[in-house]
C-alpha positions in Angstrom: 103.0 92.3 78.3 105.5 93.1 75.6 102.9 95.1 73.8 102.4 97.5 76.6 105.8 98.4 76.7 106.1 99.5 73.0 102.5 100.9 72.8 102.3 103.9 70.5 99.4 105.4 72.5 101.5 105.2 75.6 104.2 106.9 73.6 101.8 109.6 72.7 100.8 110.1 76.3 104.5 110.5 77.3 104.9 113.1 74.5 101.7 114.8 75.1 99.5 113.9 77.8 96.8 116.3 77.1 96.3 115.3 73.7 93.4 113.2 72.5 95.2 110.1 72.2 97.2 110.6 75.2 93.9 111.1 77.2 92.4 108.2 75.6 95.3 105.9 76.7 95.3 107.3 80.2 91.6 106.3 80.2 92.2 102.9 78.7 95.1 102.1 81.1 92.5 102.4 84.1 90.8 99.2 83.0 92.8 97.5 80.4 93.4 93.6 81.4 96.8 93.8 79.5 97.9 96.8 81.2 96.9 95.4 84.7 98.7 92.2 84.0 101.8 94.1 82.9 101.8 96.1 85.9 101.1 93.3 88.2 104.4 91.6 86.6 106.7 94.5 87.2 108.6 94.5 90.5 107.2 97.0 93.2 109.6 99.6 92.8 109.3 100.0 89.0 105.5 99.5 89.4 105.3 102.5 91.9 107.4 104.6 89.6 104.9 104.0 86.5 102.1 104.5 88.8 103.2 107.8 90.0 104.2 108.9 86.4 100.8 107.9 85.0 98.7 109.0 88.0 97.3 105.4 88.5 96.6 105.3 92.3 95.3 101.7 92.3 99.0 100.6 91.7 100.5 102.5 94.5 
């Protein structure tokens, strides 16, 4: 999903993970079908890196 790579909420999470929008994106990423499809489309190494960075245990 190209939109997931340029998501403004994801960028907010990168800048300030404890902000309201950052926490909202983190919660949303846990169940978003687009994010899940995006993660599954990535190579294993990149997927593991993102999962570790965003603390998404289901993709490790």
